[in-house]
PATORTOR-959855 format. One record per residue: y, x, z of N, C-alpha, C in turn; residue in one letter; residue number from 1. Coordinates in pm, whole numbers, plus 32768, in hexadecimal, padded with zeros to 4 digits. Example, Ala and Ser with C-alpha at 12.3 -4.5 7.8 and 13.67 -1.06 7.14 Angstrom:
# residues 2
  n_v  n_u  n_w ca_v ca_u ca_w  c_v  c_u  c_w res   n
 7DC7 8527 830C 7E3E 84CE 830C 7EB6 8528 830C   a   1
 7F1F 8505 82C4 7F96 8557 82CA 8003 850A 8313   s   2
***
This chain:
# residues 301
  n_v  n_u  n_w ca_v ca_u ca_w  c_v  c_u  c_w res   n
 2E0D 6021 0932 2E2B 5FC2 098C 2E39 5FDA 0A17   m   1
 2DDA 6048 0A35 2DD5 6062 0AD2 2E5E 609F 0AEA   h   2
 2EB6 60C6 0A90 2F36 611F 0AB5 2F9D 60AC 0AF8   n   3
 2F79 6023 0AE8 2FD3 5FC5 0B1E 2FC0 5FCB 0BB7   k   4
 2F51 5FF1 0BE7 2F34 5FE1 0C78 2F73 6067 0CC1   y   5
 2F84 60D8 0C7C 2FB5 614A 0CB1 3029 6135 0D23   n   6
 309E 60FB 0CF0 3115 60DE 0D39 30E9 608C 0DBA   e   7
 309A 6018 0D96 308B 5FC0 0E09 3031 5FF7 0E7A   k   8
 2FDA 6065 0E40 2F7C 60A8 0EB0 2FD1 60F5 0F0B   i   9
 3037 6140 0EA9 307F 61AC 0F11 30DF 615A 0F5B   s  10
 3111 60E7 0F32 317A 6091 0F98 3122 6062 1004   d  11
 30A2 6023 0FEB 305D 5FFC 105F 302F 606A 10D4   m  12
 3013 60E2 1090 2FF7 6156 10F6 3068 617D 1136   k  13
 30E9 617F 10FC 3161 6190 1139 317E 6130 11B2   k  14
 3168 60AD 119C 317C 6039 11EB 3122 6063 1270   c  15
 3096 6079 1259 3036 607E 12B6 3064 60F4 1304   i  16
 3091 6168 12D4 30BC 61D7 1310 3137 61C3 1379   q  17
 3190 617B 1328 3219 615A 1377 31F1 6103 13E2   k  18
 31B5 6098 13D3 318B 6043 143E 3139 607E 14AF   k  19
 30DD 60CC 148D 307D 6125 1514 30DE 6180 1544   n  20
 3139 61B9 14FD 318F 6232 1544 31FF 61D4 1594   k  21
 3227 6175 157B 3296 611D 15B8 325E 60F5 1632   l  22
 31E3 60BE 1637 3199 6087 16BB 3181 6103 1708   n  23
 316E 6168 16E1 3145 61E5 1735 31C5 621D 1768   m  24
 3225 621E 1721 32B8 623E 1744 32FB 61E8 17A7   l  25
 32F1 616F 17AA 330D 60FD 1801 32D3 6120 1872   l  26
 3252 6142 1880 31F1 615F 1902 3234 61CF 1942   k  27
 324D 6243 1904 326F 62B8 1919 330B 62B2 1948   q  28
 335C 6257 1917 33EB 6248 1935 33EF 6206 19B2   t  29
 339C 619F 19C5 339A 6152 1A45 3366 61AE 1AB2   e  30
 32F8 6203 1AA8 32D9 625E 1B09 3342 62C9 1B2A   q  31
 337C 62F4 1ACA 3404 6352 1AE0 3470 6303 1B31   d  32
 3475 6296 1B1A 34DF 6246 1B76 34B5 6246 1C0B   i  33
 3448 6222 1C25 340B 6229 1CB5 3410 62A6 1CD3   i  34
 33ED 631F 1C94 33F9 639E 1CBE 347E 63CB 1CE4   k  35
 34F3 63A2 1C92 3575 63AA 1CAA 35A9 6373 1D18   e  36
 3575 62E6 1D44 359E 62AB 1DB6 355C 62D2 1E1D   k  37
 34DD 6308 1E2E 34C5 6342 1EA5 3504 63C8 1EBD   l  38
 3515 641A 1E5B 355C 6496 1E82 35F3 6478 1EB2   l  39
 3638 6405 1E69 36B5 63E9 1E9B 36BF 63AD 1F30   l  40
 364E 6361 1F63 3644 633A 1FF1 361B 63A6 2049   n  41
 35C7 6407 2003 35B9 647B 2066 3637 64DB 2083   k  42
 367E 6509 2036 36E8 654A 2027 374B 64FC 2085   i  43
 375A 647A 206D 37D0 642F 20B0 379D 6427 214B   s  44
 371D 6422 2153 36F0 6414 21E5 3710 6493 2232   a  45
 36F0 6503 21F1 3708 6593 221E 3792 65C1 223A   e  46
 37E2 658D 21DA 3876 659C 21E7 38B2 6559 224F   l  47
 3887 64C8 226F 38B4 6493 22D1 388E 64C1 236F   m  48
 3825 64FE 235C 37E9 6542 23DD 382A 65AB 23FD   k  49
 3832 6614 238A 3868 668F 23B4 38F9 66A7 23B2   d  50
 3942 6652 2353 39D4 665E 2344 3A0F 65DA 22F9   n  51
 3A1F 6581 2336 3A47 64FE 22FA 3AC2 64F2 22A9   h  52
 3B17 6555 22D0 3B99 6568 2289 3B88 6589 21FD   e  53
 3B1D 65CD 21D6 3B02 6602 213B 3AFF 6583 20DC   v  54
 3AD1 651C 2109 3ABD 64B2 20B7 3B4B 6460 20A5   l  55
 3BA0 6478 20F9 3C10 643C 20F9 3C8D 647C 20B7   k  56
 3C6E 64F9 2081 3CDB 6528 201A 3CCF 64ED 1F9B   i  57
 3D47 64C2 1F88 3D47 6458 1F0F 3D6A 64A0 1E8C   e  58
 3D8F 6532 1E8A 3DB6 656E 1E0A 3D22 658B 1DD2   s  59
 3D3B 656E 1D47 3CBD 659A 1CFB 3CFC 661E 1CB3   s  60
 3D60 6657 1CDA 3D80 66EC 1C99 3D29 6742 1CDC   d  61
 3CE5 67A1 1C93 3C8F 67E9 1CC2 3CC5 686E 1D12   i  62
 3D50 689D 1CF0 3D89 68F3 1D41 3DB6 68C5 1DC3   i  63
 3DDA 6849 1DD3 3E0F 6809 1E35 3DAE 6810 1EA4   s  64
 3D21 67D0 1E5B 3CA7 67CF 1ECB 3C85 685A 1EF8   l  65
 3C99 68C8 1EA7 3C7E 6945 1ED3 3CE1 6969 1F56   f  66
 3D57 6950 1F4B 3DBD 6975 1FAB 3D97 6919 2026   y  67
 3D80 688A 2013 3D63 6829 2079 3CF6 6841 20C5   a  68
 3C84 687F 2080 3BF2 687E 20D0 3BF9 6922 20F4   i  69
 3C10 6973 20A1 3C08 69FC 20CE 3C69 6A35 211E   l  70
 3CE0 6A0D 20FD 3D52 6A34 214A 3D8D 6ABA 20FD   g  71
 3DD4 6B04 2153 3E0E 6B8D 2116 3DE2 6C05 2161   k  72
 3DF6 6C71 2134 3DE1 6CF3 217F 3D46 6D00 219B   d  73
 3D32 6D19 221F 3CA5 6D30 2258 3C62 6CBE 225B   e  74
 3CA2 6C51 2262 3C58 6BCA 2275 3BF4 6BAD 220B   e  75
 3C21 6BDB 2185 3BC9 6BCD 2104 3B53 6C1E 211D   k  76
 3B3F 6C6E 2173 3AC9 6CD0 2173 3A56 6C7D 21C7   n  77
 3A7F 6C0C 21F4 3A29 6BB8 2261 39B9 6B71 21EE   s  78
 393F 6BA3 2220 38BF 6B70 21C5 38AD 6AD8 21E8   k  79
 38CE 6AAB 2265 38D0 6A0C 227F 393B 69DB 2213   e  80
 39B4 6A01 2205 3A18 69BD 21B1 39FA 69D3 2120   r  81
 39A6 6A2C 2106 397E 6A36 2071 390B 69E5 2048   q  82
 38C4 69DF 20AA 3852 6956 20BB 3894 68CC 20AC   k  83
 38FF 68C1 20E4 3937 6833 20DF 3978 6819 204C   l  84
 39BF 688D 202A 3A03 6875 1FB2 399F 6868 1F3B   l  85
 3933 68A4 1F46 38C3 688E 1ED2 387F 6801 1EE1   k  86
 386D 67CE 1F5A 383B 673E 1F6C 38AA 66E7 1F30   a  87
 3917 66F2 1F58 397E 66A0 1F18 3988 66A6 1E7E   r  88
 3980 6730 1E3F 398D 6738 1D9E 390D 66E8 1D75   l  89
 3888 66EF 1DAC 381F 66BB 1D92 381B 660E 1D8C   v  90
 385C 65FD 1E07 3874 6574 1E2C 38D1 651E 1DC0   y  91
 3940 655E 1D9B 3992 6524 1D23 3940 651D 1CA7   d  92
 38F1 6588 1C8D 38A9 6590 1C14 383E 6525 1C02   q  93
 37F2 64F4 1C72 37A0 649E 1C87 37DE 6417 1C61   c  94
 384E 63EF 1CA0 389D 637D 1C85 38B6 636C 1BE6   k  95
 38E3 63E8 1BA6 38F6 63E0 1B27 3880 63BF 1ACF   n  96
 381F 6407 1B06 3791 6400 1AAE 374A 6369 1AC7   n  97
 3777 632B 1B2D 375C 6297 1B47 377F 6239 1AE4   m  98
 37FB 6247 1AE3 3858 61F6 1A79 3828 620A 19F7   n  99
 3814 627D 19D6 37DF 62A8 193B 374D 6278 192F   y 100
 36EA 6278 198B 3671 6251 1975 365D 61AF 197F   l 101
 36BE 615C 19CC 36D7 60DE 19B9 36EA 60A4 1932   v 102
 375B 60F5 18F7 3770 60DD 187C 3725 60E8 1804   d 103
 36CD 6150 1811 3667 616C 17CA 35E7 60F0 17CB   e 104
 35C7 60DE 182B 3576 606E 185D 3589 5FFB 1808   t 105
 360F 5FCB 1804 3648 5F55 17CD 3639 5F62 1731   k 106
 3664 5FD5 1703 364A 5FF8 1684 35BB 5FEA 1631   k 107
 354C 6035 1688 34D1 6034 1661 34A0 5F9F 165C   i 108
 34AE 5F57 16CF 3481 5EC4 16C8 34BE 5E69 1664   v 109
 352B 5E72 162F 3570 5E3C 15CA 3531 5E5B 153C   d 110
 3505 5ED9 1536 34CC 5F05 14B6 3445 5ECF 14BF   t 111
 33F7 5EE1 151D 3364 5EA9 1520 3372 5E04 14FC   l 112
 33C9 5DCE 1525 33BF 5D45 150E 33CB 5D1F 147B   a 113
 33FF 5D6F 143C 3408 5D67 13A0 33A1 5D95 1346   n 114
 334B 5DD9 1391 32DE 5E1E 1340 325D 5DB7 1330   l 115
 322E 5DBB 12A8 31BD 5D51 129F 3148 5D91 12C8   q 116
 30D8 5D44 12BD 304A 5D71 12E0 300D 5D9F 1268   v 117
 2FF4 5E20 125D 2FB8 5E72 11E0 2F48 5EA9 11E3   c 118
 2EE0 5EA5 1252 2E71 5EEE 124E 2E11 5EAD 11F7   d 119
 2E0F 5E35 11F0 2D8F 5E06 11AC 2DC2 5DF4 1127   e 120
 2E3E 5DF4 10DB 2E71 5DF1 1062 2E54 5E7D 1032   e 121
 2E63 5EF6 108A 2E51 5F6F 1048 2DB0 5F71 101C   y 122
 2D5D 5F4B 1076 2CD0 5F55 104F 2CC0 5F07 0FE0   e 123
 2CE4 5E92 0FD7 2CBC 5E32 0F54 2D10 5E7D 0ECC   e 124
 2D6F 5EBF 0EDB 2DAC 5F01 0E79 2D51 5F7B 0E31   l 125
 2D34 5FC5 0E96 2CDB 603E 0E7E 2C4E 6013 0E36   i 126
 2C17 5F97 0E66 2BA9 5F76 0E28 2BAE 5F38 0D8B   n 127
 2C2F 5EEE 0D88 2C69 5EAE 0D09 2C6F 5F1D 0C8A   k 128
 2CBC 5FA2 0CD0 2CCD 600B 0C6E 2C4E 6047 0C3F   k 129
 2BF0 6058 0C9C 2B6B 6091 0C76 2B34 6041 0C0F   v 130
 2B2F 5FB2 0C25 2AE8 5F5B 0BE3 2B27 5F5E 0B53   e 131
 2B99 5F8F 0B31 2BC7 5F79 0AAA 2BA8 5FE0 0A4B   t 132
 2B68 6056 0A9E 2B4C 60C9 0A5D 2A9C 60A6 0A4F   i 133
 2A6A 60AE 09E4 29E7 609F 09B9 2996 6113 09DE   y 134
 2953 610B 0A50 28F0 6188 0A6E 2869 6154 0AA5   i 135
 280E 6174 0A53 2793 6131 0A69 2743 616D 0AEB   d 136
 275F 61F3 0AFF 2726 623A 0B5C 276F 621A 0BFE   d 137
 2724 61DC 0C59 2765 61B2 0CD3 27A1 6236 0D1D   d 138
 274E 62A9 0D1D 2775 6313 0D62 27F4 634B 0D2C   e 139
 2807 634F 0CAC 2894 6372 0C7D 28F8 6312 0C9A   t 140
 28D5 629E 0C99 294F 6226 0CBA 296F 623D 0D44   r 141
 2917 6266 0DA0 293E 6286 0E3A 2990 6301 0E4A   q 142
 2957 6367 0DFA 29B6 63DA 0DE7 2A36 63C6 0DC5   d 143
 2A3E 6370 0D5C 2AD3 6354 0D20 2B28 6316 0D97   l 144
 2AE7 62B0 0DD8 2B20 6275 0E45 2B43 62D4 0EBB   k 145
 2AFA 6320 0EDB 2B17 637E 0F42 2B83 63F0 0F21   g 146
 2B90 6402 0EA8 2BEF 6450 0E71 2C87 641D 0E6D   l 147
 2C99 63A8 0E49 2CFA 6355 0E48 2D38 6344 0EE2   i 148
 2CD4 6319 0F4A 2CF7 6328 0FC7 2D2C 639E 1002   k 149
 2CE1 6409 0FD1 2D0F 64A7 100B 2D91 64AF 0FC8   r 150
 2DB7 6488 0F47 2E2C 64A1 0F1D 2EA1 6465 0F59   k 151
 2E8E 63E6 0F7A 2EF7 6397 0FCD 2EFD 63C0 1059   e 152
 2E8F 63EE 1096 2E91 6428 1111 2EF0 64A3 111C   n 153
 2ED5 64F4 10BA 2F26 6562 10B1 2FBC 6554 1094   m 154
 2FD7 64FA 1036 305E 64BE 1027 30AB 648C 109B   n 155
 3052 644F 10F6 308C 640F 116B 309E 648A 11D3   a 156
 3056 64FC 11CE 306E 656E 1228 30DF 65B1 11F6   n 157
 310A 65B5 117D 3176 65ED 1143 31F2 65A9 1171   i 158
 31E0 652E 1172 3262 64CD 11A9 3275 6500 1246   i 159
 31F8 6520 128A 320E 6539 1312 324E 65CC 1325   e 160
 3235 661B 12C5 3271 66A8 12B6 330C 66A5 12A8   i 161
 3326 6636 1245 33BF 662F 121E 3404 65E6 1295   d 162
 33BC 659B 12EC 340F 6555 1362 341D 65C5 13C2   e 163
 33B4 6618 13D5 33C1 668A 1427 342F 66E1 140B   a 164
 3437 671B 138F 34A5 675B 1346 3536 6728 1376   i 165
 353D 6688 135D 35AF 6658 1364 35E8 6664 13F6   c 166
 3586 6650 145C 35BA 6662 14E8 35C6 66FB 150C   f 167
 3591 6752 14C4 358E 67DA 14E8 362A 680F 14AB   g 168
 3643 67CE 142F 36C8 67EB 1407 3743 67B6 146C   e 169
 3723 673C 14A4 3791 670D 150A 3791 6757 1572   k 170
 370E 6777 158F 3723 67E0 1611 3779 6864 160B   a 171
 374C 6898 158A 378C 6905 1560 3831 68E9 154F   l 172
 385A 6888 1528 38EA 6874 1516 392D 685C 1598   d 173
 38F0 681C 15F2 390D 681D 168A 390F 689B 16C8   s 174
 38BC 68EC 16BE 38AB 6975 170F 390B 69C9 16CE   i 175
 3925 69C5 1644 3996 6A1B 1601 3A30 69EF 1635   e 176
 3A27 697B 163C 3AC2 694C 167E 3ABB 696D 170B   k 177
 3A62 696C 174F 3A67 699D 17E9 3A94 6A3A 17ED   t 178
 3A4C 6A85 179A 3A5F 6B0D 178B 3B04 6B17 1760   i 179
 3B22 6ADD 1702 3BAC 6AE4 16DC 3C0A 6AD0 172C   a 180
 3BF2 6A67 1797 3C4E 6A3D 17F9 3C53 6A96 1877   k 181
 3BC6 6AC5 1883 3BD2 6B26 18F9 3C1D 6BB3 18D1   l 182
 3C1B 6BC8 1852 3C67 6C56 1813 3CF8 6C29 1817   e 183
 3D1C 6BA9 17F2 3DA7 6B98 17FC 3DE9 6B9F 1882   a 184
 3D9D 6B78 18F4 3DC3 6B80 1973 3DD6 6C11 19A9   a 185
 3D97 6C5B 1973 3D98 6CF9 1991 3D93 6D23 1A10   g 186
 3DDA 6D03 1A69 3DCA 6D22 1AE0 3E1E 6CB6 1B4F   d 187
 3E11 6CBE 1BD3 3E49 6C4A 1C26 3EE5 6C60 1C33   f 188
 3F1E 6CB7 1BF3 3FAF 6CB1 1BFF 3FEE 6C88 1B7B   e 189
 3F8F 6C5A 1B14 3FD7 6C18 1AA3 4009 6B9E 1AB6   n 190
 408C 6B82 1A97 40CE 6B0F 1AA9 4080 6A7D 1A68   p 191
 4032 6A9C 1A12 3FF0 6A25 19C5 3F5F 6A1B 19F6   d 192
 3F40 6A5C 1A5B 3EB6 6A66 1AAA 3E7B 69C7 1ABE   i 193
 3EEA 6980 1AF0 3EA4 68F9 1B1D 3E7C 68A1 1AAC   n 194
 3EBD 68A8 1A39 3E91 6854 19C3 3E0F 6896 1990   k 195
 3E19 691C 197E 3DB0 694F 1936 3D24 6940 1997   n 196
 3D3F 695B 1A22 3CC1 6948 1A64 3C94 68B5 1A7F   m 197
 3CF7 6861 1A79 3CBC 67C6 1A70 3C6C 67B5 19FB   n 198
 3CA6 67EB 1987 3C5A 67CA 18F9 3BD5 6812 190A   d 199
 3BE0 6882 193C 3B69 68CD 192D 3AF5 6881 1989   a 200
 3B23 6851 19F4 3AB7 67FE 1A51 3A8E 6796 1A03   r 201
 3ADC 674F 19BA 3AB3 66D9 196A 3A5A 66FF 18FD   e 202
 3A81 6761 18AE 3A1D 678F 184D 3996 67C0 1883   y 203
 3999 67F5 18F6 390D 682F 1933 38D1 67B5 1964   a 204
 390D 6749 1981 38BD 66CA 1993 3883 66A4 1923   e 205
 38D1 668D 18B3 3890 6673 1830 3822 66CB 17FD   q 206
 382E 6740 1825 37C2 67A3 1804 3743 677A 183F   t 207
 375B 676F 18C5 36E6 6750 1922 369D 66C7 18EA   h 208
 36E7 6669 18B2 36A1 6600 1892 365C 65FD 1802   r 209
 36A2 6658 1796 366E 6665 171E 35EE 66BF 173B   m 210
 35EA 6727 1789 3577 6778 17AC 3511 672A 17DA   l 211
 3524 66D1 1834 34BC 6673 1858 3483 6616 17EA   g 212
 34CF 65E8 178B 34A1 65A9 1719 3451 6609 16BF   k 213
 348B 666B 16A4 3451 66CE 1655 33CD 6708 1683   f 214
 33A9 671D 1701 332D 6727 1745 32C7 66C1 1736   k 215
 32F6 6644 1732 32B0 65D6 171E 3271 65C1 1689   k 216
 32D3 65D3 1644 32B5 65D3 15A7 3243 6635 1582   e 217
 3256 66AA 15C2 31FC 6717 15A8 317A 66FA 15D5   i 218
 3161 66B7 1650 30CB 666E 1670 3093 661C 160E   s 219
 30DE 65D4 15B8 30BA 6577 155C 3071 65A2 14D8   d 220
 3099 6630 14DC 306B 6670 1451 2FFA 66AF 1450   i 221
 2F99 66A5 13EA 2F13 66E2 13E2 2F45 6763 1394   t 222
 2F23 67C9 13D4 2F52 684F 1383 2EDE 6886 133E   m 223
 2EBC 6861 12B4 2E5E 6884 1272 2E50 6920 1259   v 224
 2EA9 696B 1270 2EA4 69EC 125A 2E77 6A2A 12DC   t 225
 2E5B 69E4 1356 2E47 6A14 13C7 2EB0 6A5D 140E   g 226
 2F39 6A53 13E7 2F9D 6AB5 141E 2FCD 6A5F 14A3   t 227
 2FEB 6A9C 1501 3007 6A71 1590 309E 6A8F 1594   e 228
 30EE 6A06 15B8 317E 6A25 15D6 317E 6A13 1665   i 229
 31B5 6A78 16AA 31DD 6A7C 172C 3255 6A3D 1750   a 230
 325E 69D2 1794 32CD 696F 17B4 32D3 695C 1853   v 231
 3277 6996 18A1 3263 698A 1926 32E8 69A8 197C   g 232
 3329 6A12 195B 339B 6A56 1994 3413 69DD 1982   a 233
 341F 6983 1910 3496 6944 1900 34A7 68DD 1961   f 234
 344A 68A7 19B2 3458 6845 1A14 3490 6890 1A85   e 235
 349D 6905 1AAE 34F1 6948 1B04 3584 6972 1AE1   n 236
 35AF 6940 1A75 3638 6980 1A39 36A4 6953 1AA5   f 237
 369F 68D6 1AE0 3713 689F 1B3C 3701 68E6 1BB4   s 238
 369B 690B 1BEC 368E 6950 1C79 36C4 69E2 1C5E   d 239
 369B 6A29 1BEA 36CA 6AAE 1BCC 3757 6AA4 1BB8   l 240
 378E 6A4E 1B5A 381E 6A3C 1B50 3875 6A39 1BC8   f 241
 3844 69EF 1C24 3897 69BB 1C95 38A3 6A45 1CF6   f 242
 3826 6A74 1D04 3816 6AFD 1D62 3869 6B43 1D2F   d 243
 385F 6B6B 1C99 38C7 6BE8 1C5E 3951 6BC3 1C78   s 244
 3970 6B51 1C6E 3A00 6B19 1C70 3A3D 6B38 1D05   l 245
 39D5 6B08 1D5E 3A0E 6B22 1DDF 3A0B 6BC1 1DFB   i 246
 39C3 6C0B 1DD4 39B7 6C91 1DD7 3A32 6CCB 1DA0   f 247
 3A5A 6CB6 1D37 3ACB 6CE1 1CE8 3B54 6CC8 1D40   d 248
 3B4E 6C49 1D86 3BD7 6C2E 1DCC 3BC9 6C7E 1E51   w 249
 3B5B 6C9D 1E96 3B5A 6CD7 1EFE 3B7F 6D6F 1EEC   v 250
 3B4E 6DAD 1E85 3B68 6E2B 1E6B 3BF1 6E59 1E3D   v 251
 3C1A 6DF1 1DF3 3CB9 6DE7 1DA6 3CBA 6E63 1D56   q 252
 3C50 6E89 1D0D 3C64 6EF3 1CAF 3C6E 6EC9 1C1F   a 253
 3C7D 6E58 1C14 3C80 6E08 1B86 3C0B 6DB6 1B7F   g 254
 3C13 6D65 1B03 3BAD 6D0F 1AF1 3B3C 6D59 1A8F   i 255
 3AF0 6D8E 1AD2 3A7E 6DE2 1A88 39F1 6DB3 1A9D   s 256
 39C9 6D99 1B12 3930 6D68 1B2D 391D 6CF2 1AE6   k 257
 3972 6C90 1AFC 3961 6C09 1AC4 3964 6C0C 1A28   s 258
 39A4 6C69 1A05 39BF 6C7C 196C 393D 6CC9 1929   l 259
 38F9 6D0A 197D 3880 6D59 195C 3810 6CEB 195E   d 260
 381C 6C94 19AD 37B3 6C2F 19D5 37B9 6BD1 1948   a 261
 3825 6BA9 1927 3839 6B4A 18AD 3816 6B9A 184A   a 262
 383B 6C13 182B 3824 6C60 17AD 3782 6C81 179F   k 263
 3731 6C98 182A 36A6 6CA4 1820 3668 6C39 17FE   n 264
 36A3 6BAA 181C 364D 6B2E 17FC 365E 6B0C 1766   t 265
 36CC 6B48 1715 36E7 6B40 1690 3687 6B99 1661   k 266
 3676 6C0D 167A 360C 6C65 162E 3592 6C37 163D   n 267
 3567 6BF4 16AA 34E5 6BA8 16B4 34C4 6B41 164E   q 268
 3540 6AE8 164F 352F 6A7E 15F9 3540 6AA9 155F   l 269
 3578 6B12 153D 3591 6B43 14C1 34F3 6B6A 1491   d 270
 34B4 6BB8 14E6 341D 6BD3 14C2 33D0 6B55 14AE   k 271
 33D7 6AE8 1509 338A 6A72 14F6 339B 6A36 1475   a 272
 3421 6A2A 144C 3449 69E2 13E1 341D 6A34 135F   m 273
 3409 6AAD 1364 33D2 6B01 12F2 333A 6AE7 12E0   s 274
 32FC 6AD6 1354 3274 6AA9 133C 3255 6A22 1305   k 275
 32BA 69C3 1331 32A9 6945 12FA 32CC 6936 1266   l 276
 332B 6998 124F 3341 698A 11A5 32D4 69CA 115F   y 277
 328F 6A35 1192 321B 6A76 1159 3195 69FD 114A   e 278
 319A 69BC 11AE 3120 6959 11B9 313A 68E1 1165   e 279
 31C1 68C2 1141 31E5 684C 10F0 31D1 6885 1054   k 280
 31D1 6908 1034 31C4 693E 0FA4 3120 6932 0F99   v 281
 30DA 6975 0FF4 3044 6970 0FEA 300A 68DE 0FE3   t 282
 3032 6884 1026 3011 67F7 100D 3031 67BF 0FA6   e 283
 30A7 67D1 0F5E 30D4 679C 0EE2 3082 67E4 0E69   e 284
 3055 6854 0E78 2FEC 6890 0E16 2F60 6848 0E34   f 285
 2F2D 6838 0E92 2EB0 67F7 0EBF 2EB6 6769 0E6C   m 286
 2F22 6711 0E8A 2F2B 6691 0E51 2F1A 669E 0DB5   v 287
 2F61 66F1 0D82 2F5B 6707 0CDF 2ECA 6729 0CC8   r 288
 2E7D 6775 0CFB 2DFF 67B2 0CE7 2D99 6724 0D05   h 289
 2DAC 66CD 0D5A 2D7C 6657 0D5D 2D7F 6602 0CF9   i 290
 2E04 65EA 0CCE 2E31 659C 0C51 2DD7 65C1 0BD9   e 291
 2DD1 6641 0BCD 2D7B 6675 0B5B 2CE7 6660 0B72   e 292
 2CC6 665D 0BCB 2C2B 661C 0BE2 2C17 658F 0BCA   q 293
 2C75 6542 0BFA 2C72 64AF 0BCB 2C88 64A1 0B3E   i 294
 2CDB 64E2 0B04 2CF0 64CF 0A7F 2C74 64F0 0A30   n 295
 2C2C 6565 0A52 2BB0 658E 0A1C 2B48 6523 0A18   e 296
 2B35 64E3 0A8A 2AD9 6478 0AA8 2AEC 640A 0A44   i 297
 2B79 63E1 0A48 2B90 6378 09F4 2B8C 6398 0958   m 298
 2BA2 640B 0932 2B8B 6430 08A7 2AF4 643A 0866   e 299
 2AAD 644B 08E2 2A15 6448 08A4 29DA 63C3 08B7   k 300
 2A2A 6361 08EC 29E1 62E8 090B 29DC 628D 088B   a 301
***
C-alpha cells in the first residue's frame, strides 16, 4: 500500500524544488538586469564623455566597428582607440543581455503562476506513507522517515546535476560553434571574414550567457563527493575574448589569440563536465543504497 505514495512524494518534492529554484532564479535574474543596466549606463556615460561618436556608429557588423573605431595602419595601435572599441563591444553585449534577461523574467513569472503549493502536501504524504508500514518501534519509524527524505533530497540533487549538465552542454555547443567560426575566418584577408566574425561574436555572447547559467546551476548542487568544480574563470570569458580579438586585429597575424581563448575555455568546461558526470554516477549509486536500506526496514516490519 505504501508504494502508491512513492510517485506522489517524488512529484511533490520536484514541485517544491522547482518552485524554490524559480523564486531564487527570478531574484537572481532581476539582480542581473539591474547589474547590466548599471553597466550599460556607466559605459554610455563614459563613451559620451570621451567620444560621443562611438555610440552613433549604427553598424552592428564587427569588422565595420573595428575599421570605424580603430581606423587603419598606425591608428589601430592607439590604446585609447582600443579602449573605445572594447567599450562599444561590451555596450552592445549589455543591450543584448538586457533583452535576453527581460524575456527570461517573463518566462519565470509565467511558470511560477502555474505551480501549486506543495510544501505541506509533501510532509503529509511522507507521514501517510510511514503510517501504512506497521512499525512498533518509534525510533525505527523515524529512521525510515529520515531515509525516505534523504532519498528524495538526493534525487532532487541529481535533478540539479542534470540541469547543470544541460547548461554545460549548451555552453559547450556555443563555444564549439565560436571556435568553428573563428577557424573558418582564418585571417583578416579572408573574403568571408565578415559573416564568420559576426557569427563568432554571436556565439561568444551565447557562450557568455550559458556559462553564467552553468555557474549558477553548479552553486545549487551539493557535492556529496566533496569534489570542487572551478567555475570562477568563466565569468571573465567575454573580457578575455574581446581583448584577444582586438589584439588579433592590431597584430594582423591571423586569428590566433581569440581562438586560443575560446579553446582554453572549452577545455576548462570539459573538465567541469567530467566531474559533474562522475558526481551523478556516485549519487545514483548512493540512492540505490538508500533504497536497499528502506526495503530492509519494510521487510522486517
